[in-house]
C-alpha positions in Angstrom: -17.1 -9.0 0.1 -19.1 -10.2 2.8 -19.6 -13.8 4.5 -22.4 -15.4 6.6 -22.6 -18.6 7.8 -26.3 -19.1 9.2 -26.0 -22.5 9.8 -25.1 -26.4 8.8 -25.0 -26.9 5.3 -24.6 -23.9 4.1 -22.6 -20.1 3.5 -24.0 -17.1 2.0 -21.6 -15.1 0.4 -22.3 -11.5 -0.7 -26.0 -12.3 -0.2 -25.7 -15.8 -2.4 -26.8 -18.5 -0.9 -24.1 -21.4 -1.4 -25.4 -25.5 -0.4 -22.3 -27.0 -0.7 -17.9 -25.8 -0.2 -16.8 -22.8 -1.5 -13.2 -21.6 -2.3 -13.0 -17.5 -2.5 -9.8 -16.4 -4.5 -8.1 -13.4 -3.5 -9.6 -12.0 -7.1 -13.2 -12.1 -5.5 -13.5 -15.6 -8.1 -15.9 -18.5 -6.1 -16.7 -21.5 -6.7 -17.5 -25.4 -5.7 -14.8 -27.0 -3.1 -13.2 -30.1 -5.5 -13.0 -32.0 -2.8 -13.7 -35.2 -4.6 -9.7 -35.2 -5.0 -9.6 -35.5 -1.1 -12.2 -38.4 -0.9 -10.8 -40.3 -3.5 -7.1 -40.7 -1.9 -8.3 -40.7 1.7 -11.9 -42.0 1.7 -13.2 -38.5 3.2 -13.3 -34.7 2.2 -12.2 -34.1 5.6 -8.4 -34.1 5.2 -7.4 -31.6 2.2 -5.3 -33.2 -0.1 -1.9 -31.3 -1.3 -3.5 -32.4 -4.3 -6.7 -30.8 -3.9 -5.1 -27.5 -2.7 -2.8 -27.1 -5.5 -5.9 -26.8 -7.8 -6.9 -23.4 -5.6 -3.0 -22.0 -5.4 -3.9 -20.1 -9.2 -3.8 -16.9 -7.5 -0.8 -14.7 -5.0 -2.5 -14.7 -1.7 -1.0 -13.5 1.6 -3.4 -16.1 4.0 -5.1 -18.7 3.3 -8.4 -19.5 5.5 -9.9 -23.1 6.2 -13.1 -23.2 7.8 -13.2 -26.5 8.9 -16.8 -27.3 9.4 -19.5 -26.7 11.9 -17.7 -29.4 14.2 -14.0 -29.0 12.5 -13.9 -31.7 10.8 -11.9 -30.3 8.0 -8.4 -30.0 8.5 -4.9 -29.8 6.5 -3.0 -32.8 5.9 0.8 -31.8 6.9 2.1 -32.6 3.2 -0.8 -29.5 2.3 0.4 -27.4 4.9 4.5 -27.7 3.7 2.2 -26.3 0.3 1.8 -23.3 1.9 4.8 -22.8 4.3 5.2 -19.4 3.6 1.9 -18.1 4.1 -0.1 -17.1 7.5 -3.2 -20.1 7.3 -6.2 -19.9 9.3 -8.3 -22.9 10.3 -10.9 -22.3 12.3 -14.7 -24.0 12.8 -16.9 -22.5 9.3 -18.6 -19.4 11.8 -15.1 -18.5 13.1 -13.5 -18.6 9.7 -16.4 -16.7 7.9 -15.6 -13.6 10.5 -11.8 -14.0 10.3 -12.3 -13.7 6.5 -14.7 -10.4 7.3 -12.1 -9.1 8.9 -8.9 -9.5 6.5 -10.8 -8.8 3.3 -9.9 -5.9 1.6 -6.9 -5.8 3.8 -4.6 -8.6 2.4 -4.8 -11.2 0.1 -7.4 -13.9 0.7 -7.5 -17.4 -0.3 -10.8 -18.6 1.8 -12.1 -22.5 2.1 -15.2 -23.1 3.2 -16.5 -26.6 4.6 -19.8 -25.8 5.3 -21.6 -29.1 6.9 -19.7 -31.0 9.5 
């Protein structure tokens, strides 16, 4: 699996372009991020709430990669970080997160969440 972040508002996964935030599971399943769960609680989807993160913890993983957006606006809340305390967590602006994903995919079980705008 290969990720490209060609620019603000879109991400390319294995040649398919998505115009919304995505979650990629270790199995290769891709789904739209359920960011309304964070937005309804915090008034913004730029804070990754534990209730939202729990939605993505259905598969075993070694590394959580969070693409924080083109300008790094998305962040894990401390309570969310507690849910993955025993896992490696990498938070980078989305372009760097995509590069890290490409480096680790196939070597480790990666759960990734990519914010594609700010």
